[in-house]
N, C-alpha and C positions, 0 to 999 in steps of 0.2 A: 504494500500500500504506500503510495507516494504522495506527498504534499506538494502542491504547485504554487500556492499563494496563501498568505495569512493577513489578517486585518485585526490588530489589537484594539480593544476598547478600554476605557479608563477603569472599568470595574473588574479588571483581570479576566474578562471573557475575551476569547480570541476566536474569530471566524476562521476556520481552517478549510481550505479548498483542496479536494483530492483529485487525483488524475482521472478517476472514474466519474467525475462530475458532481459527486456528493459534497455538500458543505456541512460541516459540523461546527457547532458552537461549543467550545471547551473552556471551562473555567480553571485557571491555574492558581487560584488563591490558596488552595490547600498546600501548595508547594512553596509559596512565598515565605522567605525567612528560614528555610530549611536547607542546610548544607550548601551545595553549589548554587541553589536557587535563592540564597540570601541577597544576591544582587538585585533581585526583582523587587525588593523593598522600595527601591528608588523608582517611583512611577515614571519619571522621565527616561530612565534606563530601560525599563520594561517596554515602553512604547517605542522609543527611538532605535532600539537595537533588536526589536522583534523582526525576524526574517525567516527565510527558508534556507536551511543548510542540511546536508546529509539526507535530503529527501523528506524532511520533517520540520515541524515548528521548532525554531531555535532562537537564541539570542547571541549575537556576536559579542565577544568579550573585548576585542581590541579595535573594533570598527573597520577591520580589514576583511571581514567575511571569510575568515580562515575556517575551513571545516573541522580543523583540529582544535581551534581556540574558541569554542562556543559551549553553550549548554543547550541541550535539546531534550525533547520528549519523544518516546517511542511512538511512531505514527499509528501502530496498531492499538495502543492504549487510547489515543485520541479518537480513532475511528470507532472503537467499541464503546467508549464511555461518553463521548461527545453526543450532543443532541442534534439530530438532523434538522436543518433549517433551510428556508428559502434564501436566495442570494440577497444579502442586505444592500448590495450595490445595484440591484436590478431596477430600483425605483429612482435612481439618480439620472437626471437628463444630461 
């Protein structure tokens, strides 16, 4: 399962777009402040560094989008535990 796009929201929800066309809304608040995810405490970091790396939802740690210098979440976890939603960008003209 491969992620192709992400859209972070202020409430620690992320819209995650998968290669099969499904869109899942996944809340990462349960990870914030724990271990490597402690960096997500900074809301600016969470929003501005949210990206796709390694085929999944990730946060670049150095701003260089290095697939080895990031924190990420297993795409299967997001696919299974995320809530399937309509495209939040579909209504934007």
